[in-house]
Each structure stands twice: as structure tokens, then as C-alpha cells.
ChimeraX commands (.cxc) that place a marker at each C-alpha (Angstrom):
marker #1 position 148.91,169.97,91.35 radius 0.5
marker #1 position 148.68,170.09,95.25 radius 0.5
marker #1 position 148.77,167.12,97.66 radius 0.5
marker #1 position 144.95,167.86,98.72 radius 0.5
marker #1 position 143.96,167.87,95.19 radius 0.5
marker #1 position 145.89,164.11,94.54 radius 0.5
marker #1 position 144.18,163.15,97.78 radius 0.5
marker #1 position 140.57,164.29,96.77 radius 0.5
marker #1 position 140.91,162.86,93.49 radius 0.5
marker #1 position 142.07,159.46,94.92 radius 0.5
marker #1 position 139.22,159.39,97.48 radius 0.5
marker #1 position 136.62,160.28,94.40 radius 0.5
marker #1 position 138.10,157.55,92.35 radius 0.5
marker #1 position 138.19,154.71,95.28 radius 0.5
marker #1 position 134.59,155.84,96.19 radius 0.5
marker #1 position 133.38,155.36,92.77 radius 0.5
marker #1 position 135.18,152.08,92.40 radius 0.5
marker #1 position 133.84,150.74,95.70 radius 0.5
marker #1 position 130.43,151.14,94.26 radius 0.5
marker #1 position 130.83,148.82,91.23 radius 0.5
marker #1 position 129.89,145.14,91.06 radius 0.5
marker #1 position 133.70,144.14,90.12 radius 0.5
marker #1 position 134.72,145.62,93.31 radius 0.5
marker #1 position 131.91,143.51,95.28 radius 0.5
marker #1 position 133.20,140.46,93.27 radius 0.5
marker #1 position 136.92,141.17,94.22 radius 0.5
marker #1 position 135.84,141.58,97.92 radius 0.5
marker #1 position 134.07,138.40,97.98 radius 0.5
marker #1 position 136.84,136.29,96.29 radius 0.5
marker #1 position 139.48,137.66,99.22 radius 0.5
marker #1 position 136.73,137.00,101.87 radius 0.5
marker #1 position 135.76,140.55,102.60 radius 0.5
marker #1 position 132.13,140.80,104.10 radius 0.5
marker #1 position 129.74,143.68,104.20 radius 0.5
marker #1 position 130.32,144.74,100.55 radius 0.5
marker #1 position 127.01,145.22,98.78 radius 0.5
marker #1 position 126.55,146.84,95.81 radius 0.5
marker #1 position 123.17,147.85,94.51 radius 0.5
marker #1 position 121.82,149.67,91.24 radius 0.5
marker #1 position 123.68,152.84,90.56 radius 0.5
marker #1 position 120.50,154.91,90.07 radius 0.5
marker #1 position 118.88,153.79,93.58 radius 0.5
marker #1 position 121.82,156.06,95.05 radius 0.5
marker #1 position 120.11,159.20,94.05 radius 0.5
marker #1 position 116.42,158.97,94.89 radius 0.5
marker #1 position 115.87,162.60,95.69 radius 0.5
marker #1 position 116.81,164.23,92.28 radius 0.5
marker #1 position 114.38,166.13,89.99 radius 0.5
marker #1 position 114.33,164.98,86.19 radius 0.5
marker #1 position 116.29,166.98,84.01 radius 0.5
marker #1 position 114.37,165.52,80.80 radius 0.5
marker #1 position 111.05,164.61,80.08 radius 0.5
marker #1 position 109.61,163.10,76.74 radius 0.5
marker #1 position 106.07,162.40,75.35 radius 0.5
marker #1 position 105.02,160.22,72.55 radius 0.5
marker #1 position 102.97,161.70,69.60 radius 0.5
marker #1 position 102.39,161.53,65.87 radius 0.5
marker #1 position 104.95,162.18,63.65 radius 0.5
marker #1 position 104.27,165.18,61.54 radius 0.5
marker #1 position 105.50,166.61,58.19 radius 0.5
marker #1 position 107.25,170.03,58.29 radius 0.5
marker #1 position 104.54,172.70,57.59 radius 0.5
marker #1 position 101.63,170.71,58.79 radius 0.5
marker link #1:1,2 radius 0.2
marker link #1:2,3 radius 0.2
marker link #1:3,4 radius 0.2
marker link #1:4,5 radius 0.2
marker link #1:5,6 radius 0.2
marker link #1:6,7 radius 0.2
marker link #1:7,8 radius 0.2
marker link #1:8,9 radius 0.2
marker link #1:9,10 radius 0.2
marker link #1:10,11 radius 0.2
marker link #1:11,12 radius 0.2
marker link #1:12,13 radius 0.2
marker link #1:13,14 radius 0.2
marker link #1:14,15 radius 0.2
marker link #1:15,16 radius 0.2
marker link #1:16,17 radius 0.2
marker link #1:17,18 radius 0.2
marker link #1:18,19 radius 0.2
marker link #1:19,20 radius 0.2
marker link #1:20,21 radius 0.2
marker link #1:21,22 radius 0.2
marker link #1:22,23 radius 0.2
marker link #1:23,24 radius 0.2
marker link #1:24,25 radius 0.2
marker link #1:25,26 radius 0.2
marker link #1:26,27 radius 0.2
marker link #1:27,28 radius 0.2
marker link #1:28,29 radius 0.2
marker link #1:29,30 radius 0.2
marker link #1:30,31 radius 0.2
marker link #1:31,32 radius 0.2
marker link #1:32,33 radius 0.2
marker link #1:33,34 radius 0.2
marker link #1:34,35 radius 0.2
marker link #1:35,36 radius 0.2
marker link #1:36,37 radius 0.2
marker link #1:37,38 radius 0.2
marker link #1:38,39 radius 0.2
marker link #1:39,40 radius 0.2
marker link #1:40,41 radius 0.2
marker link #1:41,42 radius 0.2
marker link #1:42,43 radius 0.2
marker link #1:43,44 radius 0.2
marker link #1:44,45 radius 0.2
marker link #1:45,46 radius 0.2
marker link #1:46,47 radius 0.2
marker link #1:47,48 radius 0.2
marker link #1:48,49 radius 0.2
marker link #1:49,50 radius 0.2
marker link #1:50,51 radius 0.2
marker link #1:51,52 radius 0.2
marker link #1:52,53 radius 0.2
marker link #1:53,54 radius 0.2
marker link #1:54,55 radius 0.2
marker link #1:55,56 radius 0.2
marker link #1:56,57 radius 0.2
marker link #1:57,58 radius 0.2
marker link #1:58,59 radius 0.2
marker link #1:59,60 radius 0.2
marker link #1:60,61 radius 0.2
marker link #1:61,62 radius 0.2
marker link #1:62,63 radius 0.2
view
């Protein structure tokens, strides 16, 4: 593993961790201001749905 790969992995890990409620609680315990965490789904508002569903009557095979 190259150093740049290790650095990239560390950045991704820290970015993900910093978006958790646990990280926000830890920051508050240590008096760090400005850490606000919202619902994870709100980070991605412009994604196209990949799955759709519909409700319908259950039918036996052959009907």
C-alpha cells in the first residue's frame, strides 16, 4: 500500500466518522462548537431513485 492510498483511506474514514451523531456528542463533551449533524439521507438530495415499488394484489402462480 502506498502512502497516498493510506492517506486517502484515512480521509474517507474521518469524513464518514465526522458525520455521525457519536462524533457530534464527543465534540460537545469536549466543548467543540460548530459540529452539527443532520440525517444522513439529507446529504444526497439530487440522487435518482434506483428502486421503485408498487402495492398490488397477491396472485397465485398461473392466475
